[in-house]
N, C-alpha and C positions, 0 to 999 in steps of 0.2 A: 629868815634870811636865806636859807637853802631853797625854799619854795620860790622866792623872788628870782634867784639866780637861774633856776630851771626854766622859768617863764621867759627870761631874757634870751637864753640859749635857743629855745624853741622858736622864738620870734625871728632870731637871726637866720635860722635854717630855712624857715618859710620865706624869708626875704630873698634868699638866693635860689630857692627851688622854683618859685612861681615864674620868674623870667625864663629859666631854663625850659620849663614845660611849655611856655608860650612859644619858644623857638621850634619845638618839635611838632606842633600842630594842635588843633582843638582837642580838648579832652573829651572822651566818651562819658556820657552821663552815667553815674554809678548805678548798678542794678539795685533795685529796691530789695531790701531784705525780705525773706519769706513773710508773707502777711501783708505786703504792699498791694494796693488796689490797682487793677488794670483799668484805665479809663478808655482805651481804644485798642483795636486790633487792626493792623495794616498788613495787607497781602501785597507782595511785590514779586515781579518776574514772571507771572503767569500769562500765557498767551492763549492756549487752548482750554485750559482748566478753568472752570467757573470758580469765582470767589467763594460762593456758598458751599461748593464741593470741598474746597480746601478747609473752610471753617468747620465743616462737619467732622473732620478728623481731629480737630483740636480739642484738647481737654481743658483749655484755658479760655474763658469768655470775659467780655466787658463786665466790670463790676465785681469780678472774683479776685481773690487774693492770689498773687503770684506764688507758684510752687514749682521749684526746680524739678522735682520728680514728675509732676504732671507735664512739664515742658519736655522732659525726656521721653515720656510715653507718647506725646503728640508727634515728636520727631520720628519715632519708630513707626507710628501708624502711617505717616505720610510716605516714608520710604517703602513700606510694605505694599503700597498701592501699585508700585512699579511705574508710576507716571513721572517720577522725578529722578534726575541723576544727582541732585544736590539739594539739601534743605538746611537753612540756618534760621534758628529762632533766637531772637534777641530782644532785649528791653532798651528802649530809648526813652528815658524819662519814665513816664507812666504809660507809654504806648508799647504794645507788644508788636514787634515787626517780624513777619514771616517772609523770608526771601527764598524763592524756589527757582531751580533750573530744570526746565522740563526736558524729559527724554524725547528724542525725535520720533517721528512716525515712519514706519517701514513703508517705503514706496514699492519695492520689488525684492523678492528673494530668488536668487539665481544660483546655479551650480555650474562650475567649469572644471573640465578635466575628467569627468566621469564618463566611462564608456561601457563598463560591465553592468552598471545599475542605472536604470533610466531615471530621468528627472522626476517623473510623476511619483515613482516609488519613494525617492528621497524626500520629495516635498511632503508626502503623507507622514513621514516620520518626524520631521522637525516641528517644533512648537512655534517658531517665528513665522508669522504669516503677514502678507501685505495688509496695510491699514491698521495694523496693531502697533502698540507702543514698543519701541526698541529698548531692550535692556541687555546689558552685557552678561548678566547672570543667565538669562535665557539662551543667549547665543552660545555661551560656554557649554550649557547643557546639551544644546543641539550638536555641537562638535563631538561631544562624548557619545551621543546617540549615533551619529554617522559613523564614527570609528567602530562602534560595536557592531553595526550592520556589516561593515567590511570584514571585521574579524569573523563574523558568522559565515562569510563566504570563503574564509581561509586567507584573507589578505591582511596579515599583521604588519606589513610594511606601509600600509596606507597612511597618508597624512591629510589633515583637513585644516586649512588656514582661512579664517573669516576675514573678509575685507569690507571696510565701510566706505561708501562713496556718499559724501555729503551733498545734498541738494538744497535748493532754496525753500523757504517757507517751512523750515524745521523738518524736512524730510530726508531720508537716507535710503540708499540701495544697499542691500546686504548680499554679498557674493561669497559663496563657499568655494575656495580654490582647492581642488581635490587632486592628490597624486595617489592613484589606486595601488600602484606597486604590483609586484608579482604575487602569485599564489604562494602562500607559505605552507608547504606540504609537510608530511610526516616522514622524516628521514629514517627513523628507526623505531621499532617497537620491541622492547625487551621485557623479559620476565625473570624475576629473581625468586628462588625458592621452589620452582617446579622440578620435581624429581621423576614423576611418573608420566608426564606428557611433555613432549618437546615444544620448543618455542613455535615451530611451524604449526603444530596441531592447535595450540592455543590461539595463534593469530587467526586461524580459520574459524574460531568460535566467536570472535568479537566482530563488531561492525566496522571499526576503524581499520584502515589498511595503510601499508607503507606506499609512498608515492612511486609510481612507475609510469613509463610512457604509454602503456596500453590502457591506463585508467583515465584517459582524457574525457570519457563520457560519464565519469562518476565523481562524486564529491566526497566519497568516504575517505579519501586520502588527505583531507584537510582537517585541521584541528578544530574540534567543536566540544566545548565543555559538557554540553548536554549529552553528546554522543559518548563521551568518556564515562559518564554516569551509567549510560545504557550498557557499555562494555563491562562495567563492574558487575551489573546484574546478570549479563549473559555468562560471564565466567562463573559466577556463583551457581547459576542454574545448571551449567554443564557439570561442574564438580559434584553437585548434589545428585545429579542423575547418574553419576558414575560411582556413587557409594561413599564419597568423601564427606561424611556428615559433619566433621569438625572444620571444614574448609572456611577460611576467611581471607579477605583482602586486607593486607596490612596498610598499603598505600598505593595510590595511582598518581604519578607525578608526570606532568608535561613540562619539559624544559625547553624554552626558546633559545636557540643558538645565539651567540653574541652578535653575529652578522645578520640575525633575523631571517636567515634563509630557510629555516625549517625547525621542526620540533623533534626532540627525543622523548618518547613516552616509555615510562618504566612502571610495570606492575610488580609490586612486591607481595607475594602470596605465601600463605601457610596451608599446605595441603592436608596435613594430618593423616590419620590412618584410614584405610578403606574398610568400610563396614559391610557386613552381610545382614540380610533379614534374619532376625531371630524368631521369637514366638509371634505369630500373627493370629489375632482373635477378633471376634465381633461380639459386642454386647448391645443389648437393646433395653430401653426403658419404656417401650410401647407394649402394652398388654396385648397378647395375642399375635404379635409379630414373630414369625418364624426366623430365628437366627440362622438356621442352616440354609434357608433360601438366600439370605443376604451373603453368605459365604461364597456362593457361586459367582458373585461379582468381583471376588478377589482376583487380581491379575498377577499376584506375586506369590511365591512359596518360600518356606523356610529354607535358608541356605543360598537363595539367590542374592546377587549383589544388590545392596540397597539402592533404590531409585526413588527420589522425591517426586518425580513426574508421575510415576505409577501410583504413588500414594494419593496424589491430587486427582488423578483420573478415577481411582476407586471411590473417593469421596463423592465426586460428581455422579458416578453411576449409581451408587447406593442411594443418594438423595433423590435422584429421579425415580428409581425403582420403588422406594417407599412412598413417594408422592403419588405414583400411579395406583397404589393400593388404597388410597383414600386418606392418607395422613397428610393434611395440608401443611402443618408446621413441623418441619423436619430440620434438625441440626446434626450433621454427622461430623464428629470431632475425632481426628486421629491423635490419639495419645501416644507420643513417641518417647521411648526411654532407651538411652544409649548405654550399652554395657561395655565399658572400656577394657575390662579384663579379657573377655573373649571376642571383642571387636564385633559386636552384633547390635542390631537395633530391633527392639521389640515394638510392635505396632498394634494397638488396640483401637478398633474403630467403634466409637461409642455413639450409637444412634439414639438420640433423645429428642424430646419435643422442644422446638425452638420457640422464641417469643411470638406471641399471637399478634402479628402485625399485618394489616391489610393495605392494599394499594388504594389510596384515596383518589388521586388524580395523576394523569400523565400529561405533563406540560412540555410542549415542543417549541423550540426556539431556533431561529436561524434559517428556516426553510422559506425562502422568498419565492421559490418556483415550485418545488415539490409539494403536492397536496398532503395534508395531515394524514389522511387515511392510508396513503402509500407507506408512511412511516409506521403508523399504528398496527397495520396488518402484519408487520414483521415481528411484533412483540409476542413473546410466548406467554404473556399474562396480560390481563385487562384490569380496568378499574373495578375495584371490589374484590379482586382475587387475593389470595394469601400471598404475601411477599415471599419471594424466593431469590436468593442471590444467584443461584445457578441459572435460573431462567432469565434474570436480568443480564447476566454475562452472555448467554446464548443469543438474547435479543440484540445486544450490541454488536455481536459478531455478524448476525444476519444483516443488520443495517450496513455494516462495512462491506459485506459481500455484494451488496447491490451495485456498488461502483458509482453511486450518485453523489457521494459526499467525500470531501477531502479529509474531514475530521468528524468523528462521532464520539460524543461523551455522554454517558448516562450515569447520573448520580442520584442518590436518595436524599431527600430533604424532609424535615419534620412536617407532619400533617397537622390537622386541627386538634388531634388528641394523641395521647401516647401510643395508642394501638393503631395509628394510621400513619402512612408515609406517602410522600409525593415523589414521583420520578421526574427528574428534570433532564430533558433530552436536548442537548445542544449540538447542532449540526452545522457544518460549513459546506455549502454546496460547491460542486466543481462542474466544469463543462462536461456534458454528456453527449454532445454532438461530435461526430467524427467524419472527416473526409480523408480517406487513405488512398495512397497509391502504392502499388507493389510491383516487384519484378522478381523473376526467379527462373530456375531451370531445373528440370528433372529428366531422367533418362526416359521415363514413360510418357511425359507430357510435352517435352521439348521446352522451348523458350516460352515463358509466361509473362503476361502483363495483367495487372489487377487494378481496378478502380472501384471504390465503394463509398457510398454515403449512408451514414447511420445515425440515428437518434435513439439512445437507449432509455430516455425518459421523456417520451413524447407528451407535450402539453403538461408536464409535471405529474402525469398519471402512472408513470412507471412502465409505459408501453414501449415496445421495441420495434422500430421500423428500419428496414435496411433495403437498399438498392445496390446491387453489385454487378460488375461486369468483369469477366475474366477471359482474356484472349490469349490463346497459345497457338503454336505452330501445329499441334496435334489435337487440341481440344479447345472448346469455347463454351462458356457458361454465362447466361444472363438470368438473374433471379431477383424477385421482389418478395420480401418476407415481412410478416407482421405478427407480433406475439403480444397477447394480453396475459400477463402472469397470474392475474386473479379474475378469471372469467365469472361474471355475475356475482362479484364480491365473494367468491369461494376460492379455496386453496387449490384451484385447478387452472392450469395454463391452457390457453387456446390460441390458435393462430392459423395462418395460411401461407402458402408459398406459390408463386407463379414463376415458371422457369422455362428456359429454352436452352438445350444443350446440343452440341455436335462433336463428333469424335472421328478422327482419321485412323482407321484400323487397316490401312493398306499393307503395312508391314506384318500384320498378324494374320489377316484372312482376306486380303484383296478387296475390301469394301469400306464404306463410310456409313455412319448412322447419325440421325438427329432425332430429337424429341422436343415436343411442345406440350406443356400440361400445367396442372396445378395440384396442390395437395392441401387438405384440411387436417389439422392435427390437434390433439389435446393430450395433456399429461398431468400427472399428479404424483406426489411423494407419499409413500407409505411411512417411511422413517427418514432420518437424516441422511441415510446412505442408500436408500432403495427408492427407485422411481419407475413408473410405467408410462408408456406413451402409446396412444392409438392414432393411427394415421390412415387417411383415405387418399389415394392417388389416382388421378385420371390423366392419362397422357396419350398422345398420338406419336407413334414412332415410325421411322422410315429408314429402310436400308437402301442405299443408293450408291451410285458411282461404282457399281460392281464391274470389275475388270473382266475382259473376255477370257482370260486364262484362269479365272477363279474356279474353285470347286463347283461342281454342278449343284451341290447342296446349297452353297451360298447364292448361286444364281437363281435357284428356285425361290429363295426367300426375299428376293428383291421386291420392294414395295412397302406399303404402309400397313400398320396394325394399330389397334386401340386397346390399351391396357386399363382395366378398372380393378384396382387392388385395395384390399384392406389389410393392414398389418398392425401388429402390436409388438412392442419391445419392453422387456423388463430388465433393468440393470441394477446391479449391486456394486457400489464403488466406495472403497475405503482407502484409496491411495492418498498419500500425504500431498502430492502434487501431481498434476497431469503430465508434466514434462520432467523427465529424469526423476521419476518416483524412486524413493528409497525404501518404502515399506507399504504394506497394504495389498489389496487385490481388487480385481475387476472381473465380474461375471456378467454376461449379457446373453439374452435369448431373444431371438426374433422369429416370429411366425407370420406368414403372409399368404393370402388367398387371392388369386386373380380369377375373374370370371363373373363378377357381379355386374354384368353388362360387358360391353366390349367384345373383342374377338379372341382374347387369349384366356386360357383356362389352365391353371396350375396351382399347386400348393408348394410353398417353399418355407424351409426353416433352417436356422443356423444357430449355433451356440459357440461362444468364444469366451476365453478367460485368460487371465495372466495374474501372477503373484510375484511380488517384489520382496526381497529380504536383504538387509545389510549383513554381510558376513563379517567383515572387519571394517574399520573406519574407511569410508570412501570406496569400498569394494561392494558393489550391489549385484546380486544375482537375481535373475528373473526367468521364470518358466511360464510359457503360454502356449495356447493352442486354439484351434478352431475346427469345427466340423459342420457340415451342412449338406442338404440334398434338396432337389426340386423335382417334382413329379407332375407331368401333364395329365389332364383328365378330359373327359367328354370327347375322346377320339380326336384330339388336336395335336399338332406338331409344335414342339417347343422351339420358339424362335431364338435366333442367335443372341439377341440383346437381352434375353431373359436367362441365359445359361451362365454357369460359373466359368471364370477364366482365372487361372492360377499362375503366378510367376511375378518377377519384379520385386516389389516391396513385400508381397506375401510369401515369396519363396526365393530368397537371394541365391544367386548363382545361375538362375534361369531367367530368360526374357519374360515379359508380360505375355501370357498365353503360350509360354514355352513348353508346358507339359500338358498332357491330356489328349483326348481324341483328336486325330489329325487325318486329313485326306492324304492317302498314301501317294497319290499322283501329283497333287499341287502343293503339298505340305501346308495347306491352309489350316489354321487352328479352328476347330469346330465347337469348342466348349464342352463341358460335361455336366452330369446330373448329380454326381457325388464327389465330395472332396474332404480332405482333412489336411491340416497344417500344424506344425509344432515348432517351437523355437526355444532354445536355451541360450541365454546371453549373460555374459559377465561384463559389467561396467567398471572401469578402473581408472585411476589418475595416471597421468603420463609424466609426473614430476614437475609439471609447470604450476605456477601460482593458481590456486583454486578459483580465484575470481575471474580468471580469463575464460573459464567455462569450457575448456577442451578436455574431453574424456576419450579414453580408448575403449574399444568394444571387441570382444571375442565371442563368436556365436557359432551355433550349429542349427541349421534349419532342416526340417523334414516335411514331406507332404506328398500328396497324390491327388490326381483328378481323373475320374473315369466315368464310364456310363454314357455311351453315345446316344443322342436323342434322335438319330436318323436310322433309316433302314440300311443295314450293311450290305444288302443284296444289290442296292442301286449304285454303290460306290465302295471302293476298297478303303476301309477305315483302320487306322492304327490306333489301338486302344490297349492300355495296360494299367493294372492296379499296383504295379511295383512302387514301393516307397522310394522316393527320390531323397537324397541326402546331400547337403552341401555345408561346408564350413568355411569360416573366414575371419578376417579382422576388419575393423572399421575405426573411424575417427568421427566424433561428433563435436561441433562447436556451436554453443549457444551465443552467437555473436550479437553485437548491438544492431546489426542489420538483418537479423533473422537467423533461424537455425540452418546450419550447413552440415551435411553428412556425406561421407565418402566410405563406401564399403568395397572390399575386395573379397570375393567368394569363389571357391573352387568346388565344382560338383564332384562328389565322392561316389555317388551311385545314381545312374540315370539310364534311360532307354536310348537307343541309338538314334531315334527320330526326334528327341527333345532338342529344343533350341536353348542354348546356354549363353550366358554373358558373365564376365568376371567383375568388371567395374560397374558400380552404380553410384551416381552422384545426384544430390538434390540440394537446391538452395532456394530460399524464399524469403521475402521481406515485405514489410509494410511500413510506410513512414508518412 
């Protein structure tokens, strides 16, 4: 009875439900339960995509049982192709219906509003390309990439808005509307925890700088996360070189201001105690190796302030020294032990045999123009040699010094066996051609103009070719030079020079001179710091435009002469930089003989040197000097253009040719046979930001020139060996437009017939 009542109630419900459903529309066929058979697969909505292509991504086929999990996997596979913006998989009866909405095709990708970065560079960075399928995910990724590029240039206010322009036939134009914004600079750099060094000192040790108007040619005042990591390393190296062995950087935080106008960068550091070197020892595990010999390479002593740089230099020097003694596999390990009780660091250099690893291959990548041999010849090791980390590091530095490559990376990769390694050399070439124009002024040469064309990597062979023209109100130079750095594939440089010069010496000795000639030269390096050059010069010189009131000696030398000269120069250079050196020294000796043909016979030699030493931070003292003499032979008269003239840059406080033998009647400078000069200079900061590059100079110059090359019975000659002395102050600015220097010198000791000058100014640039 109860069962019958339930059936009647169910029938009544169905009687009311069916008409209601009919009013709402046709009912969808119910999905078959898992295990139902698919009799057909129907693809809908595709225009460009082939049916078979879509079918290939489906995991449900005709004749298979329907499976909801397989349908879900098919849906994900179709979306992952990037071809479709929408996909629906549905069952209608026993038919599987796949409805797709295709993504449009990119017709054009454009950029609007960008002025600082060119379209071509931005186009290379985005993944969206014409004739590709448009996807929103890819566009969003491109927006993030473009923003990151602008942030790398310091523009954190930049915005990028993608706009879609729909076209017919399922195509769209993609336009990135860019607002570059202003450069987001560094407002302030602060240090927390520094007790022994001021904020200003530490700012001078890192690469990032605070924004200022004079840094318009630099990008170091823009925030760069990679540069911040470099700053952390620079601070660490500085403190370790100053003896703070416990130094660590607690944090380095860059905070963008709320108005996005700049960054505050804060370094929180822990300096720790300053250590001194304690016990320093050398041990060796090589049989027969003299430890006492190795101790001569120690650059530190017990009681000196600890310096991690000196430890690293000693490791390199010992490894090289042991390698030259025939020990191919060398591993020098500095065992460092800190004694916190007495604040010392004990260092034991343990010289032991390193792993027996050989260089199997040297693989070079990225050189589309430079020949492989140009790169290989800079390596300090070859295929088959024992692997040496020090030699690899030195080889990489030599490649960088060429100036041919924007980037050089040398890494070791596993070879065909455990005892072999491959060197992977990755280079990025840069332009080596130069067209430069220059302008300048100096007291001795007047107004200068300079034009030169140079190719430092001719035909990818590493050859150097230069054509230069320098025009001045007092001097002119035209020269063509060529250098082959590895002549006949040997470590010997060879080249030639062709030149024409002219000089106006009317203010010195009432005449002008000019020369036309060429030179052949060759040079080679004995060590990393020692080099010799041999040169042969043949030139025709002429003294002309001699004034009627000129000295009779000058008048008698009017005319032409031919010089055939052989010279050799040996130089020892350990300076850290060639401009504004802070340590190191330079010694140079030149000897020349004229008379192997030609009309002039003489022997000339000169020796000059200078040493630089940092006294305290940013205060650099230098002491230098030069001596020389020239002696004629074969009963010849020494011509004016072969004699020494001192003054100007060589002896401040005196004019060019301002000291030395002089005609008593006309005051024309006649030059001398013997000379010496000396200078002591102190370079110091002026309290201005270091990166401006302005330094003060205080100096004392001494010198003398004597030894008349003429018969004093023919004319009255003023000649004196008295030491001239001058002192003064100067300012030097390494400006973006070239070096500028102003000196004011006052003669302290002089002869009455000397020609003096107080101010000396020089300015030069190339751009």
